[in-house]
C-alpha positions in Angstrom: 47.9 -156.9 162.1 50.8 -159.1 163.4 53.3 -156.4 162.8 51.2 -153.9 164.6 50.8 -156.2 167.6 54.6 -156.9 167.7 55.2 -153.1 167.7 52.8 -152.6 170.5 54.2 -155.4 172.6 57.7 -154.1 172.2 56.5 -150.6 173.2 54.7 -152.1 176.2 57.9 -153.9 177.3 60.0 -150.7 177.1 57.3 -148.9 179.0 57.3 -151.6 181.7 61.1 -151.0 182.2 60.5 -147.3 182.4 57.7 -147.7 184.9 59.8 -149.9 187.2 62.7 -147.4 187.1 60.3 -144.5 187.9 58.7 -146.5 190.8 62.1 -147.4 192.2 63.3 -143.8 192.0 60.1 -142.5 193.7 60.4 -144.9 196.7 64.2 -145.3 197.0 66.1 -142.4 195.4 63.9 -139.3 195.9 63.5 -139.8 199.7 67.3 -140.2 199.9 67.8 -136.9 198.0 65.6 -135.0 200.3 67.2 -136.4 203.5 64.6 -139.1 204.4 65.9 -142.3 206.0 64.4 -145.0 203.7 65.1 -147.8 206.2 63.1 -145.9 208.8 60.2 -145.6 206.4 60.2 -149.3 205.9 60.5 -150.4 209.5 58.8 -147.5 211.3 60.0 -144.5 213.3 59.5 -146.3 216.7 61.9 -149.1 215.8 65.2 -149.3 217.6 68.4 -148.4 215.8 69.5 -152.0 215.5 66.3 -152.9 213.6 66.7 -149.9 211.3 70.3 -150.8 210.5 69.2 -154.4 209.8 66.6 -153.3 207.3 69.1 -151.0 205.7 71.4 -153.9 205.2 68.6 -156.2 204.0 67.5 -153.6 201.4 71.1 -153.1 200.3 70.7 -149.3 200.7 74.5 -149.0 201.0 75.1 -150.6 197.6 75.6 -148.6 194.4 72.3 -147.4 192.7 72.7 -149.8 189.8 73.0 -152.8 192.2 69.8 -151.6 194.0 68.0 -151.3 190.7 69.0 -154.8 189.6 67.9 -156.3 192.9 64.6 -154.5 192.6 64.0 -155.8 189.1 65.2 -159.3 189.9 63.0 -159.5 192.9 59.9 -159.0 190.8 60.7 -161.7 188.3 62.9 -164.2 190.3 62.3 -163.5 194.0 64.6 -161.9 196.5 66.5 -162.7 199.6 66.8 -160.1 202.4 69.8 -160.9 204.5 71.5 -159.1 207.5 74.0 -161.3 209.2 72.3 -164.5 210.3 68.8 -163.0 209.8 67.6 -164.1 206.3 64.2 -163.5 204.8 63.1 -165.0 201.6 60.5 -163.3 199.3 59.4 -165.7 196.5 58.7 -164.4 193.0 57.0 -162.2 192.1 58.4 -160.2 195.0 56.6 -156.8 195.1 58.2 -156.0 198.4 58.3 -157.2 202.0 56.8 -155.6 205.1 59.2 -155.8 207.9 56.5 -154.6 210.3 54.0 -157.4 209.7 56.8 -159.8 208.7 55.0 -160.9 205.5 55.5 -160.6 201.7 53.4 -158.0 199.9 52.4 -160.3 197.0 50.0 -162.6 199.0 48.3 -159.5 200.5 47.8 -158.1 197.0 46.5 -161.3 195.5 44.1 -161.7 198.5 42.6 -158.2 197.9 42.9 -158.0 194.2 39.7 -160.0 193.3 37.6 -157.5 195.4 39.0 -154.6 193.5 38.8 -156.3 190.1 35.1 -157.2 190.7 34.3 -153.7 191.7 36.1 -152.2 188.7 34.6 -154.6 186.1 31.1 -154.4 187.4 31.1 -150.6 187.6 32.7 -150.4 184.1 30.0 -152.5 182.6 27.3 -150.3 184.1 28.8 -147.0 183.2 29.5 -148.1 179.6 26.0 -149.2 179.0 24.2 -146.3 180.6 26.8 -143.6 179.9 27.2 -144.3 176.2 23.5 -144.9 175.7 22.6 -141.6 177.4 25.3 -139.7 175.4 24.1 -141.1 172.0 20.4 -140.4 172.8 21.3 -136.9 173.9 23.2 -136.2 170.7 20.3 -137.6 168.5 17.8 -135.6 170.5 19.9 -132.4 170.8 18.0 -129.5 172.4 15.1 -131.6 173.7 14.0 -132.1 177.3 15.8 -135.5 177.3 19.0 -133.9 176.2 18.9 -131.2 178.9 17.8 -133.5 181.6 20.4 -136.1 180.9 23.2 -133.5 180.9 21.9 -132.0 184.2 22.1 -135.5 185.7 25.6 -136.0 184.2 26.7 -132.7 185.6 25.5 -133.8 189.0 27.2 -137.2 188.7 30.5 -135.5 187.9 30.2 -132.9 190.6 29.1 -135.1 193.6 31.9 -136.9 195.3 31.9 -140.7 195.9 31.8 -140.4 199.6 28.6 -138.3 199.4 26.7 -140.5 196.9 28.0 -143.6 198.6 26.8 -142.7 202.1 23.6 -141.3 200.7 22.8 -144.6 198.9 23.6 -146.6 202.1 21.4 -144.3 204.1 18.5 -144.7 201.7 18.6 -148.3 200.4 20.4 -150.1 203.2 19.6 -148.4 206.5 16.3 -146.7 205.5 14.4 -149.0 203.1 16.4 -152.1 204.0 16.3 -153.3 200.4 20.1 -154.1 200.3 22.2 -155.4 203.2 25.2 -153.4 202.1 27.7 -155.8 203.8 30.4 -157.3 201.7 30.4 -161.1 201.6 33.3 -163.0 199.7 32.2 -164.6 196.5 33.3 -168.1 197.5 31.0 -167.9 200.5 27.8 -166.8 198.8 27.2 -165.5 195.3 23.9 -163.8 196.3 25.5 -162.2 199.4 28.5 -161.0 197.3 26.1 -159.6 194.7 24.0 -157.8 197.3 27.1 -156.3 198.8 28.5 -155.1 195.4 25.3 -153.5 193.9 25.6 -150.2 195.8 29.4 -149.8 195.2 28.9 -150.6 191.5 26.0 -148.1 191.1 27.8 -145.4 193.1 31.0 -145.7 191.2 29.3 -146.1 187.8 27.2 -143.0 188.5 30.4 -140.9 188.6 32.0 -142.4 185.5 28.7 -142.7 183.5 28.2 -139.0 183.8 31.7 -138.3 182.2 31.1 -140.9 179.5 27.7 -139.5 178.6 29.2 -136.0 178.1 32.1 -137.3 176.0 29.9 -139.5 173.9 27.4 -136.7 173.3 30.1 -134.2 172.2 31.9 -136.8 170.0 28.6 -138.0 168.4 27.5 -134.4 167.6 30.9 -133.8 165.9 30.7 -137.0 163.9 27.1 -136.5 162.8 28.3 -133.4 160.9 31.0 -135.3 158.9 30.8 -135.7 155.2 30.7 -139.5 155.3 27.7 -139.5 157.5 25.8 -137.2 155.1 26.9 -139.4 152.3 25.6 -142.5 154.0 22.2 -140.9 154.6 22.1 -139.6 151.0 22.6 -143.2 149.8 19.4 -144.1 151.6 20.8 -146.2 154.4 18.5 -146.6 157.4 19.2 -144.3 160.4 20.0 -147.3 162.5 22.7 -148.4 160.1 24.1 -144.9 159.9 24.3 -144.5 163.6 25.2 -148.1 164.6 27.7 -149.0 161.9 29.3 -145.7 160.9 28.9 -143.1 163.6 29.4 -145.4 166.6 32.6 -146.9 165.2 34.2 -143.4 165.2 32.6 -142.6 168.6 34.1 -145.6 170.3 37.7 -144.4 169.8 37.8 -141.7 172.6 35.6 -143.9 174.7 38.1 -146.8 174.5 40.9 -144.4 175.4 39.1 -143.2 178.5 38.1 -146.8 179.4 41.7 -148.0 179.3 42.9 -145.2 181.6 39.9 -145.4 184.0 39.8 -149.2 184.3 43.5 -149.5 184.7 43.5 -146.9 187.5 40.5 -148.5 189.3 42.2 -151.9 189.2 44.8 -150.3 191.4 42.1 -149.5 194.0 39.1 -147.3 194.2 40.1 -145.8 197.6 37.1 -143.7 198.3 34.5 -146.3 197.2 36.2 -149.2 199.0 36.5 -147.2 202.2 32.9 -145.9 202.0 31.5 -149.5 201.6 34.2 -151.3 203.7 35.4 -153.4 200.8 38.7 -155.2 201.6 40.3 -154.3 198.3 43.6 -152.7 197.2 42.3 -149.2 197.8 41.6 -149.9 201.4 45.0 -151.6 201.7 46.7 -148.4 200.4 44.7 -146.3 202.9 45.7 -148.7 205.8 49.3 -148.5 204.6 49.3 -144.7 204.7 47.7 -144.7 208.1 50.2 -147.1 209.5 53.1 -145.8 207.4 53.7 -149.3 205.9 55.6 -148.2 202.9 56.0 -151.7 201.2 52.2 -152.0 200.9 52.0 -148.6 199.1 55.0 -149.6 196.9 53.3 -152.9 195.9 49.9 -151.3 195.1 51.7 -148.6 193.1 53.4 -151.3 191.0 50.1 -153.1 190.5 48.3 -149.9 189.4 51.1 -149.0 187.0 51.1 -152.5 185.4 47.3 -152.5 185.2 47.2 -149.1 183.4 50.0 -150.4 181.0 48.0 -153.6 180.2 44.7 -151.8 179.8 46.3 -149.4 177.3 47.9 -152.3 175.4 44.4 -153.9 175.1 43.0 -150.6 174.0 45.7 -150.3 171.3 44.7 -153.7 170.0 41.0 -152.8 170.0 41.8 -149.6 168.0 43.2 -151.8 165.2 40.1 -153.9 165.3 37.7 -151.0 165.2 39.6 -148.8 162.7 41.9 -150.7 160.3 43.7 -147.4 159.5 45.3 -147.5 162.9 47.3 -150.6 162.3 48.6 -149.2 159.1 49.9 -145.9 160.6 
């Protein structure tokens, strides 16, 4: 197990370097290749030429590419100093960029909004795992019944309906119509009950979309596994159906579910843009949308890095869980 973990950690470290190189290329090299002035993207098109030239100097855009890459890497781990003549700006580690428009480092903005997005992602993930997997297992065990067909119809609706429709519909019914839920976000440190009331509808709306997909995947995987020889052998040995399903079939079913969970949860930690916008949640997704609207490139760069790192860490955790669920994985 230790050898397997070391291999996965080494692979994750290599992937981290690759991710940073790719992100740097997307934001600093590709625009230059297509004739876009990167300094203008960072400071805004309305800025005067002197300000644009100062930002170009601060970012070191005139330096060789390898120097720019090194400064980009060093900034994340050791901080960075942006200097142009007598104008010096310090960005402490971890430096995920600096907004020359708002004159603030990006990392404090990300850390301020990250708990909102994390709470949204984890709460919704818990709901869609419980209800999605349970619905998929029951549909597989009751194949062809009214429950199976009804659950798959609901799952199809969940996959098809966009978040902004189900979100606004839930607000119209439960918040504005019935008045059961306030629907206004309250920070957790101010009031737990207020925070919970403001997160219920976003959780349910987001979980409805993902639970539908997980139900369909769970049903298809479970139907395939129930036809395997080892399942028939377990039943022939006289094991109870609960043991056959819970101990044998579910262990194999969890592998694709964990794969999906790692990708989905990692991406959501980077910001559920539609959900956060629909419910006015001050998370990373809303920060990205604001950055796009105001053309504040450093915000977009910072959230892109956070999303990439979240997906990497989520997949690392999934790899470790693979080895726990199926010992054959760590021996391969």
